[in-house]
VOZASE-936648 format. One line per 3 residues: number of its first residue (from 1); their letters; for each residue z, y, x of C-alpha. Coordinates in Angstrom, 3 decimals. Each point is the difference from the previous one (the first is absolute). Layout:
<recs>
NUM) a) Z,Y,X  ... .
</recs>
This chain:
<recs>
1) kts) 53.019,-20.702,16.421  -3.263,0.868,1.614  -1.343,-3.456,-1.299 .
4) lth) 0.759,0.742,-3.507  -1.746,3.670,0.490  -2.624,-1.843,1.338 .
7) frn) -0.230,-2.849,-2.899  0.544,3.199,-2.921  -2.965,1.876,1.633 .
10) aih) -2.564,-3.308,-0.130  1.318,-0.760,-3.461  -1.194,3.675,-1.153 .
13) sff) -2.959,0.234,1.925  -0.810,-3.744,-1.891  0.752,1.549,-2.765 .
16) iyi) -2.470,3.019,0.297  -2.577,-1.924,0.956  0.063,-2.226,-3.085 .
19) nvl) -0.011,3.186,-2.224  -3.464,0.656,1.938  -1.414,-2.816,-0.521 .
22) ifk) 1.027,0.035,-3.766  -1.058,3.697,-0.320  -3.177,-0.980,1.482 .
25) fli) -0.978,-2.770,-2.564  1.186,2.224,-2.782  -2.437,3.396,0.785 .
28) mnt) -2.329,-1.337,2.649  -1.697,-2.294,-2.900  -3.688,-0.861,0.356 .
31) ltn) -2.238,2.502,-2.392  -2.029,-1.725,-2.998  -3.686,0.687,0.153 .
34) kir) 0.294,2.070,-2.967  1.881,2.284,1.540  -1.837,0.490,3.305 .
37) igy) -3.616,0.168,-1.958  1.792,2.648,-2.509  0.737,1.808,2.941 .
40) gig) -3.071,-0.240,1.979  -1.910,0.917,-2.512  1.473,3.274,-0.366 .
43) dya) -1.700,0.929,3.443  -3.615,-0.784,-1.335  0.343,3.093,-2.315 .
46) icl) 1.460,2.089,2.831  -3.002,-0.775,2.463  -2.106,0.868,-3.112 .
49) yws) 1.443,3.252,0.798  0.428,0.023,3.899  -3.321,-1.647,1.070 .
52) gvs) -1.941,2.088,-2.514  1.570,2.992,1.545  -0.646,-1.471,3.536 .
55) fyl) -3.585,-1.258,-0.308  -1.423,2.380,-2.157  1.814,3.402,0.080 .
58) fyf) -1.448,1.567,2.858  -3.278,-0.952,-0.992  0.508,1.366,-3.270 .
61) ytd) 1.025,3.319,1.239  -3.213,0.556,2.487  -2.324,-1.887,-1.820 .
64) vvg) 0.584,0.523,-3.788  1.891,3.058,0.272  -1.734,1.505,2.943 .
67) isp) 2.442,1.501,2.197  -0.291,-0.258,3.568  1.647,-2.562,1.953 .
70) sma) 2.774,2.137,1.540  1.095,1.157,-3.055  -0.394,-3.260,-1.579 .
73) gli) 2.499,-1.484,2.939  2.129,3.041,-0.629  0.791,-0.561,-3.529 .
76) ygl) 0.070,-3.652,0.196  2.571,0.474,2.639  1.995,2.194,-1.597 .
79) gia) 0.452,-2.143,-3.146  0.709,-3.171,1.957  2.593,2.112,2.291 .
82) wda) 2.116,1.404,-3.042  -0.222,-3.683,-1.085  1.968,-0.886,3.148 .
85) ltd) 2.427,2.915,0.005  1.334,-1.183,-3.384  0.061,-3.703,0.566 .
88) pym) 3.664,0.135,1.650  0.862,2.154,-2.699  -1.159,-2.150,-2.872 .
91) gfi) 1.670,-2.840,1.508  2.955,1.837,0.546  0.318,0.455,-3.496 .
94) aer) -0.993,-3.079,-1.325  2.433,-1.888,2.275  2.499,2.081,-2.189 .
97) trt) -1.440,-1.111,-3.264  2.280,-1.684,-2.695  -1.293,-1.144,-2.891 .
100) kmg) -0.163,-2.993,-2.510  -3.363,-0.592,1.657  1.233,-0.029,3.099 .
103) syr) -0.823,2.485,3.065  -3.906,0.063,0.304  -1.403,-1.331,-2.833 .
106) pyi) 0.463,3.171,-2.177  -2.151,1.891,2.572  -2.780,-2.362,-0.557 .
109) yyg) 0.042,-0.093,-3.808  0.489,3.664,-0.532  -2.613,0.761,2.956 .
112) svp) -2.683,-2.411,-0.910  -2.069,2.201,-2.425  0.305,3.640,2.042 .
115) lal) -1.334,-2.264,2.721  -2.804,-0.950,-1.906  -1.075,3.245,-0.922 .
118) sfi) 0.644,1.394,3.368  -2.497,-2.119,1.121  -2.895,0.936,-2.627 .
121) lll) 0.623,3.651,0.890  -0.122,-0.532,3.697  -3.638,-1.360,-0.510 .
124) wvp) -1.196,2.748,-2.230  -2.209,2.683,1.249  1.134,2.959,-1.899 .
127) pfe) -2.302,2.868,-0.855  1.181,2.573,2.885  -1.406,1.385,2.939 .
130) gms) 1.442,1.365,3.374  3.367,0.803,0.471  0.710,-1.300,-3.989 .
133) lli) -1.289,-3.364,0.747  1.596,-0.735,3.401  3.333,0.742,-1.802 .
136) fll) -0.650,-2.161,-2.790  -0.627,-2.424,2.305  3.086,-0.026,1.996 .
139) van) 2.359,0.330,-3.268  -1.673,-3.158,-1.233  0.417,-1.751,2.926 .
142) lfh) 3.798,1.202,0.624  0.678,-0.676,-4.113  -1.451,-3.505,0.871 .
145) rtc) 2.018,-0.635,3.030  3.091,0.766,-1.886  -0.447,-2.135,-2.593 .
148) fti) -0.920,-2.881,2.593  3.037,0.302,1.968  2.458,-0.082,-3.046 .
151) vsv) -1.520,-3.646,-1.102  -1.041,-1.490,3.463  3.188,0.871,1.904 .
154) pys) 2.428,-1.942,-3.133  -2.736,-2.492,0.262  0.456,-1.047,3.863 .
157) slt) 3.671,0.580,-0.039  0.082,-3.162,-2.601  -0.653,-2.440,2.893 .
160) ari) 3.137,0.250,1.217  2.047,-0.313,-2.878  -1.404,-3.012,-1.436 .
163) tdd) 0.555,-2.100,3.078  2.147,0.192,3.237  -1.504,-3.269,1.886 .
166) sde) -2.591,1.078,2.702  -2.172,-2.927,-0.997  -0.308,0.499,-3.732 .
169) rtk) -0.930,3.884,1.198  -2.663,-1.559,1.439  -1.414,-1.676,-3.067 .
172) ltt) 0.762,2.539,-2.348  -1.777,2.626,2.430  -2.974,-2.624,0.188 .
175) arm) 0.151,0.003,-3.958  -0.300,3.390,0.242  -2.786,0.606,2.707 .
178) lfa) -2.152,-2.431,-1.983  -0.035,2.256,-2.867  -0.281,2.978,2.214 .
181) qlg) -2.595,-1.302,1.430  -1.944,-1.010,-2.753  0.580,3.122,-1.451 .
184) tts) -1.537,1.603,2.996  -2.765,-2.255,-0.175  -0.618,0.754,-3.929 .
187) isf) 0.049,3.822,0.453  -2.309,-0.027,3.048  -2.575,-2.662,-1.348 .
190) lgf) -0.022,1.402,-3.678  0.460,3.821,1.042  -3.639,1.126,0.705 .
193) piv) -1.535,-2.608,-2.499  2.397,2.054,-2.768  -1.208,3.206,1.871 .
196) lff) -3.529,-0.611,-0.461  0.098,-1.681,-3.060  1.619,2.003,-2.108 .
199) gag) -0.956,3.285,1.551  -3.699,-0.779,-0.265  -0.743,1.490,2.927 .
202) ees) 2.222,2.660,-0.496  3.165,-1.272,2.330  2.107,2.919,-1.360 .
205) lgf) 0.475,-1.269,-2.956  0.172,-3.635,1.196  3.352,0.736,1.958 .
208) vyl) 1.508,0.884,-3.257  -0.837,-2.908,-1.566  1.166,-1.467,3.119 .
211) gli) 3.466,1.544,-0.397  0.280,-0.813,-3.547  -0.598,-3.654,0.787 .
214) agf) 2.438,-0.187,3.144  2.474,1.512,-2.090  0.040,-1.963,-3.446 .
217) vav) 0.201,-3.086,2.263  2.447,1.385,1.898  2.320,0.889,-2.734 .
220) iil) -0.017,-3.375,-1.573  0.285,-1.943,3.443  3.762,2.059,0.643 .
223) aat) 0.868,-0.979,-3.405  -0.261,-3.296,0.887  2.233,0.247,3.298 .
226) lyf) 2.469,1.951,-2.185  0.023,-3.032,-2.708  -0.001,-2.771,2.735 .
229) vke) 2.476,1.550,2.782  3.609,0.907,-0.144  2.485,1.476,2.193 .
232) ref) 3.059,-1.603,1.218  3.287,1.172,-0.671  1.215,3.283,1.934 .
235) esa) 1.447,-1.334,3.039  1.768,3.510,0.103  0.929,2.922,-1.747 .
238) kea) -2.033,3.301,0.085  2.682,1.739,1.977  0.745,-2.484,2.446 .
241) lpn) -3.534,0.665,1.407  -0.264,1.866,3.132  -1.097,3.547,-0.030 .
244) fkn) -3.087,1.162,1.586  1.185,0.632,2.923  1.586,-3.238,0.402 .
247) vak) -3.475,-1.808,-0.726  -1.861,2.376,2.013  2.438,-1.241,2.926 .
250) svs) -0.836,-3.581,-0.793  -3.520,0.330,-0.256  0.107,1.810,3.938 .
253) nny) 2.142,-3.135,1.596  -2.293,-2.697,-1.586  -2.592,-0.858,2.602 .
256) pfw) -1.619,-3.041,-1.627  -0.800,2.647,-2.794  -1.303,2.548,2.332 .
259) ivf) -2.109,-2.916,1.979  -1.447,-0.993,-3.373  -0.481,3.993,-0.858 .
262) sai) -1.973,0.923,2.557  -2.053,-2.874,0.429  -1.402,0.179,-4.001 .
265) lil) -0.487,3.563,0.355  -2.050,0.143,2.929  -1.965,-2.533,-1.070 .
268) igt) -0.706,0.707,-3.842  -0.417,3.401,1.505  -2.481,-1.041,2.550 .
271) vlm) -1.783,-2.588,-2.231  -0.592,2.613,-2.584  -2.634,1.022,2.157 .
274) fnn) -1.680,-3.121,-0.844  0.064,-0.148,-3.255  -0.542,3.329,-1.433 .
277) nli) -2.873,0.513,2.322  -1.400,-3.354,-1.479  -1.756,1.071,-3.191 .
280) yfn) -1.754,2.683,2.049  -0.917,-2.219,2.702  -1.427,-2.195,-2.746 .
283) kys) -1.809,3.057,-1.410  -1.162,1.761,3.000  -0.590,-2.360,2.767 .
286) lgl) -1.268,-3.065,-1.907  -1.449,1.375,-3.217  2.033,-3.054,-2.003 .
289) hey) 1.355,2.552,-3.081  -0.391,-2.403,-2.267  1.583,-2.577,1.562 .
292) qgm) 3.727,1.818,0.316  1.641,-2.090,-2.096  -1.216,-3.345,1.627 .
295) ill) 0.955,1.597,3.388  3.669,1.113,-1.349  0.248,-3.751,-1.653 .
298) fln) -0.629,-1.483,3.425  2.362,2.234,2.029  2.771,-0.333,-2.870 .
301) gsa) -0.855,-3.715,-1.114  0.265,-1.157,3.584  3.440,1.581,0.058 .
304) faa) 1.287,-1.363,-3.299  -1.080,-3.789,1.081  1.670,0.578,2.994 .
307) ipi) 3.637,0.430,-1.260  0.764,-3.244,-0.093  -0.787,-1.074,3.061 .
310) way) 1.992,2.825,1.829  2.946,-0.362,-2.391  -0.009,-3.983,0.672 .
313) lav) 0.069,1.082,3.569  2.593,2.403,-0.032  2.497,-2.616,-1.323 .
316) klg) -1.255,-2.354,2.418  0.200,1.972,3.217  1.570,3.108,-1.248 .
319) krn) -1.134,3.747,-1.545  -0.100,1.287,4.092  -2.309,-2.745,1.591 .
322) twl) -1.988,0.113,-3.262  -0.180,3.871,0.412  -1.496,-0.281,3.588 .
325) ism) -2.356,-2.851,-0.949  -1.472,2.094,-2.785  -0.460,3.322,2.093 .
328) tfl) -1.806,-2.793,2.757  -2.758,-0.496,-2.786  -0.218,3.575,-0.915 .
331) ffg) -0.355,1.541,3.625  -3.393,-2.877,-0.077  -1.067,1.211,-3.501 .
334) ftv) -0.016,3.642,0.960  -1.258,-0.418,3.414  -3.295,-2.237,-1.418 .
337) fyf) -0.581,2.740,-2.736  -0.523,2.959,3.049  -2.031,-2.094,1.966 .
340) ypi) -2.131,-2.029,-2.024  -3.062,2.042,-1.241  0.120,-0.486,-3.732 .
343) skl) -2.571,0.185,-1.501  -0.306,-2.474,-3.329  2.316,-0.806,-2.914 .
346) nel) 0.811,-3.193,1.211  1.462,0.988,3.220  1.919,2.574,-1.470 .
349) lfi) 1.950,-2.386,-2.438  0.462,-2.552,2.798  1.876,3.196,2.085 .
352) vsi) 2.209,1.581,-2.643  0.906,-3.456,-1.274  1.560,-0.773,3.020 .
355) igf) 1.731,3.285,0.307  1.169,-0.643,-3.138  1.045,-3.338,0.425 .
358) sng) 2.079,1.265,2.754  1.429,2.975,-1.595  1.169,-2.213,-3.245 .
361) atg) 3.196,-0.579,2.375  1.095,3.089,-0.136  1.235,0.777,-3.220 .
364) vlf) 1.830,-3.746,-0.338  1.721,0.542,3.354  0.927,3.775,-0.515 .
367) wsm) 1.115,-0.498,-3.445  2.511,-2.911,0.994  1.028,1.336,3.304 .
370) lpd) 1.320,2.845,-1.594  2.773,-1.162,-2.005  1.285,-2.303,3.027 .
373) tie) 0.525,3.759,1.446  2.259,0.936,-2.483  2.263,-2.975,0.835 .
376) yge) -0.055,1.294,3.174  1.243,3.309,-0.702  2.700,-1.059,-1.963 .
379) wkt) 0.988,-2.395,3.044  0.045,2.881,2.238  1.329,2.591,-1.747 .
382) gir) 1.550,-1.485,-3.143  -2.096,2.676,-2.296  -2.791,-2.106,-2.484 .
385) tes) -2.981,1.944,-0.258  -2.335,-0.933,-2.284  -2.391,1.902,-1.868 .
388) sly) 0.542,2.895,2.034  -0.995,-2.112,3.118  -3.024,-0.882,-2.477 .
391) gfm) -0.217,3.859,-0.354  -0.169,0.743,3.700  -2.792,-3.114,1.088 .
394) tfa) -2.216,1.251,-2.839  0.500,3.328,1.684  -1.161,-1.494,3.084 .
397) qkg) -2.916,-1.443,-2.221  -1.157,3.291,-1.375  0.675,2.316,2.703 .
400) aia) -2.111,-1.984,2.696  -2.747,-0.055,-2.839  0.464,3.915,-0.947 .
403) laa) -0.550,0.537,3.948  -3.013,-2.376,0.707  -1.318,1.412,-3.230 .
406) fil) 0.081,3.490,0.993  -1.283,-0.888,3.763  -2.525,-2.104,-2.176 .
409) gii) -1.572,3.255,-1.400  0.022,2.077,3.347  -1.481,-2.669,1.746 .
412) ltk) -3.267,-0.475,-2.773  -0.671,3.710,0.230  -0.159,-0.205,3.638 .
415) igf) -2.360,-2.809,0.239  -2.114,2.016,-2.316  0.014,-2.114,-3.145 .
418) epn) -1.386,1.363,-3.182  0.993,-1.424,-3.216  -3.182,-1.360,-1.830 .
421) qeq) -2.617,1.008,2.932  -1.786,-2.006,2.536  2.664,-0.364,3.105 .
424) ske) -2.000,0.011,3.542  0.963,-2.574,2.048  2.446,1.323,2.178 .
427) tle) 2.448,0.518,-2.891  -0.514,-3.738,-1.160  0.790,-0.925,3.363 .
430) nlk) 3.052,2.031,0.283  0.919,-1.364,-3.953  -0.198,-3.283,1.853 .
433) alm) 1.920,0.355,2.719  2.519,1.852,-2.005  0.151,-3.333,-2.571 .
436) slv) 1.152,-2.290,2.952  1.248,1.576,2.690  2.780,2.288,-1.337 .
439) piv) 1.284,-3.609,-1.862  -0.139,-1.868,3.577  2.064,2.075,0.964 .
442) gvl) 2.507,-0.204,-2.854  -0.251,-3.873,0.251  0.895,-0.179,3.559 .
445) isf) 3.288,2.569,-0.428  1.059,-1.892,-3.173  -0.276,-3.444,2.094 .
448) alv) 2.385,1.645,2.619  2.480,1.478,-2.326  0.402,-3.358,-2.314 .
451) yfy) 0.338,-1.970,3.343  3.349,1.346,0.699  1.172,-0.613,-4.149 .
454) pid) 3.379,-2.332,0.399  0.181,-0.915,-3.413  -0.982,-3.873,-0.613 .
457) kny) 1.343,-2.882,-2.618  2.729,-0.936,1.813  1.286,3.523,0.985 .
460) hnq) -0.152,0.980,-3.586  2.057,-2.487,-1.407  2.889,0.845,2.839 .
463) lmd) -0.348,3.611,-1.137  0.684,-0.875,-3.537  2.972,-2.534,1.033 .
466) die) 1.454,2.677,1.626  -0.630,2.336,-2.482  1.896,-2.201,-2.857 .
469) krk) 2.841,-1.002,2.530  0.687,3.794,-0.219  -0.053,0.255,-3.681 .
472) lkn) 2.202,-3.031,-0.355  2.581,1.362,2.518  0.022,3.607,-1.912 .
475) v) 0.238,-2.031,-3.293 .
</recs>
């Protein structure tokens, strides 16, 4: 009787295994290039806004609008903080949306035009002064960040709804990061030329044209993404999804997520000290304001060129190992920037290219590691959170940026920075230290955190097998 029981259990296990293989064959099919490109190109549009704000808004507030660095940091930080706070709720809402277009695509469809208009408003200098001016700048910032959340969180969440395969996610994310970096490169290279050309010496007018052009292009591109990318059938009814309390509980028990969360939080928050100050360094320390576009092109163009290399290494060596390698290169780049006495354009271009190349890995690895943590959370708690987890992650990104921007404004004031004035030698030395030493600390912490990241390809495949076996047992 015992032997018969063992035989029956063996047969049952065999059929579960066969069903898992069939299931994986049916749903984990290779994606077409049309889908990869159709999805990836959407991040070109997203990054016109994201990078436009990252590179220019602080400068716009101080050198164009004319407010103090500390006030600029406060308004900039409050806008990003609002964005961060609303992201988890946007993810929670989108995950529970049920329409013929899917869960996430309707928000991109209806939100793209308001997002474009909000970007124009963000880069407009109103005819106000004093407190009225500050209130307007804050309201415009909050409006733009709300529109950005409505579009960007559902867009990011599409990754987990397109495929469950870890390697396919890396390829899909690679396409996305290529277009994201291309969008960043475009807005960084063409931003100041557009401002200077259309402004004809009046930068305030030039920034309005920058908003108009970027917004128009983004609307067209997001429409293309909606056309080429479709969502899979809903895997669960809206009523079957966990409530916000259970989602939060699932996320809290997902330690690989918290590793990625913490690593990207500290890295983004510290590298911002370099990115947001680079324009000031070029203008006031080196006198290269007319070369801003070229310098930003080398920084972001090298990151764009490096993406296929880092993606290839991620597939061959694993995402964790590739992250550690990229952080080693990034540490070297910031160290050279701090110690080398930069005085010429070609010297600066070489160093920012090293930094850009090294930092090009973080987008690919970050956005391909995140979906893998979704399966870990489902395996650990039985609760699958897609858009909610993306909302929590983007909360980390923007929370770090908000805090860093607020601190940056205070530090610039403390070191004696004055917009559109000649800076003292001490101020410029402190500016360079801020741009390099703070990111170096962030790189080292990020390296240490990701060293303990547990999910590799084999681990992820085992997670997926266990999850599907669990599903089949419950059928």
